[in-house]
C-alpha positions as CSV (number, residue, x, y, z in Angstrom):
1,X,111.3,105.2,89.3
2,X,113.8,102.6,90.6
3,X,113.9,101.1,94.1
4,X,117.3,100.6,95.8
5,X,118.7,98.9,98.9
6,X,122.0,100.6,99.4
7,X,123.5,101.0,95.9
8,X,121.7,97.8,94.6
9,X,118.7,98.3,92.3
10,X,116.0,95.9,93.6
11,X,112.9,96.9,91.7
12,X,110.7,99.5,90.2
13,X,107.7,101.7,91.4
14,X,104.5,100.7,89.6
15,X,102.2,103.4,91.1
16,X,102.3,106.2,93.6
17,X,100.2,109.1,94.9
18,X,99.6,111.5,97.8
19,X,97.7,109.7,100.5
20,X,95.7,112.2,102.6
21,X,94.8,109.5,105.2
22,X,98.5,109.0,106.1
23,X,99.4,112.7,105.5
24,X,102.1,111.7,103.0
25,X,103.0,109.8,99.9
26,X,102.6,106.1,99.2
27,X,103.0,103.7,96.4
28,X,103.5,100.2,95.2
29,X,106.6,98.6,93.7
30,X,107.7,95.3,92.3
31,X,110.9,94.3,94.2
32,X,113.1,91.3,94.4
33,X,111.9,88.7,96.9
34,X,115.1,88.9,99.0
35,X,115.2,92.8,98.9
36,X,114.0,93.3,102.4
37,X,111.4,92.6,105.0
38,X,108.4,94.5,106.4
39,X,109.7,97.6,108.2
40,X,113.0,97.8,106.3
41,X,114.1,101.2,104.8
42,X,114.7,101.4,101.1
43,X,115.3,104.3,98.8
44,X,113.5,105.4,95.6
45,X,115.1,107.4,92.8
46,X,112.7,110.4,92.3
47,X,113.8,112.6,89.4
48,X,117.5,111.9,90.2
49,X,117.2,112.2,94.0
50,X,117.0,109.4,96.5
51,X,114.0,109.5,98.8
52,X,113.7,107.2,101.8
53,X,110.8,104.8,102.1
54,X,109.7,101.9,104.2
55,X,108.4,98.5,103.3
56,X,105.0,98.1,104.8
57,X,102.3,95.4,104.6
58,X,99.0,96.3,102.9
59,X,96.7,98.0,103.7
60,X,98.6,101.2,104.4
61,X,95.8,102.5,106.6
62,X,92.7,101.2,108.5
63,X,89.5,102.0,106.6
64,X,86.7,103.1,108.9
65,X,83.6,102.0,107.0
66,X,80.2,102.4,108.5
């Protein structure tokens, strides 16, 4: 899957999955260094359709370990 900012291809998705802890999907991608900043919206080509995504800093959620 390709990652885009506008019409410009800036990277590729390396992994993705459903994340029950955030009640949605998440994934990781390799993108160009200047492609955006934390909080910026990007789009991902999923089977020919663009899906909106957001650049976030890891971790995607807070682990509650006892």
